[in-house]
C-alpha positions in Angstrom: -32.2 5.6 -5.7 -32.5 2.8 -3.1 -30.9 0.3 -5.5 -28.0 2.8 -5.9 -27.6 3.0 -2.1 -27.7 -0.7 -1.8 -24.9 -1.0 -4.5 -22.8 1.7 -2.7 -23.2 -0.1 0.7 -22.5 -3.5 -0.7 -19.5 -2.3 -2.6 -18.1 -0.5 0.4 -18.5 -3.5 2.6 -17.0 -5.9 0.0 -14.0 -3.7 -0.8 -13.4 -3.1 2.9 -13.5 -6.8 3.9 -11.3 -7.8 0.9 -8.8 -5.0 1.6 -8.5 -6.0 5.3 -8.0 -9.7 4.3 -5.4 -8.9 1.8 -3.5 -6.5 4.2 -3.3 -9.4 6.7 -0.9 -11.1 4.3 2.4 -9.5 5.3 5.9 -10.7 5.6 5.8 -9.8 9.3 3.4 -8.2 11.7 6.2 -5.9 12.9 5.2 -3.2 10.5 1.8 -1.4 10.6 -0.3 -1.0 7.5 0.6 2.7 7.5 4.3 1.9 7.7 4.0 -0.6 4.9 2.2 1.9 2.7 5.2 4.3 3.1 7.7 1.5 2.5 5.8 0.4 -0.6 5.7 4.0 -1.9 9.5 4.3 -1.5 10.1 1.0 -3.1 7.8 1.9 -6.1 8.7 5.6 -6.5 12.2 6.0 -5.0 13.5 8.4 -2.4 11.2 11.1 -0.9 11.4 13.8 1.8 9.3 13.3 4.9 7.1 16.2 3.7 6.5 14.5 0.4 5.6 11.3 2.1 3.3 13.0 4.5 1.5 14.7 1.6 1.2 11.5 -0.4 -0.2 9.6 2.6 -2.3 12.6 3.8 -0.9 12.7 7.3 0.9 15.4 9.2 4.7 15.7 8.9 5.2 14.8 12.6 3.0 11.7 12.1 5.1 10.7 9.1 8.3 11.3 10.9 7.2 8.8 13.6 6.5 6.2 10.8 9.8 6.9 9.2 11.6 6.6 12.6 10.1 3.2 13.2 11.0 2.0 9.7 14.5 3.3 10.2 14.9 1.6 13.6 13.8 -1.6 11.9 16.4 -1.2 9.2 13.8 -0.8 6.4 14.8 2.7 5.4 17.6 5.2 5.7 17.8 8.9 5.7 20.4 10.6 3.5 21.2 14.1 2.4 19.5 15.1 -0.8 21.9 15.1 -3.8 20.0 18.2 -5.1 19.8 20.2 -1.9 22.2 19.6 1.0 19.6 21.1 3.4 17.0 18.4 2.6 17.0 14.9 3.9 15.5 12.1 1.8 14.2 8.7 2.9 15.4 5.7 0.9 14.3 2.1 1.1 17.1 -0.4 2.2 17.6 -3.8 0.7 15.8 -5.2 3.8 12.9 -2.9 3.1 12.8 -3.9 -0.6 12.8 -7.6 0.4 9.9 -7.0 2.9 7.8 -5.3 0.2 8.6 -8.0 -2.4 7.7 -10.8 0.1 4.5 -9.1 1.2 3.4 -8.6 -2.4 4.2 -12.3 -3.1 2.1 -13.4 -0.2 -0.8 -11.1 -1.1 -0.7 -12.2 -4.7 -0.5 -15.9 -3.7 -3.5 -15.5 -1.4 -5.5 -13.7 -4.0 -4.5 -16.0 -6.8 -5.7 -19.0 -4.8 -9.1 -17.4 -4.3 -9.5 -16.3 -7.9 -8.4 -19.7 -9.2 -11.5 -21.1 -7.5 -13.8 -18.9 -9.5 -15.5 -19.7 -12.8 -14.2 -18.1 -16.0 -17.3 -15.8 -16.0 -16.6 -14.7 -12.5 -13.0 -13.9 -13.3 -14.0 -11.9 -16.4 -16.5 -10.0 -14.2 -13.8 -9.2 -11.6 -11.4 -8.1 -14.4 -14.1 -5.6 -15.7 -15.0 -4.5 -12.2 -11.3 -3.9 -11.3 -10.9 -1.5 -14.2 -14.1 0.4 -13.1 -12.9 0.5 -9.5 -9.5 1.8 -10.5 -11.2 4.5 -12.6 -13.3 5.4 -9.6 -10.3 5.6 -7.3 -8.3 7.7 -9.7 -11.3 10.1 -10.4 
């Protein structure tokens, strides 16, 4: 059991540190990690209502509304009437928002690519297998 706890602790620490380091690679520091997460979701999945975004991000609608307001003020998203229901408002990523997501992803992949290129073939194979396991754990 203690070996399992050690694995859990080591994995939590390693994933947390790597995640923080990757998140530091952004196109600009003007957008928080929470705002970027919303922007990336809109980029990836298309328009959503504030309620849908709040549910997906597991925050309250008022908290999400503040995030969307900030993104809208920065020109990264717009609010529009829903084509399906005129009473609803959907949030849509702008070309500036799309460019921000694309550049941030490029920077993150470049940073990570530099680090993985310094690994041995065996280490890269191990990380490839571990990433599949980690994705399975996250989706479970």
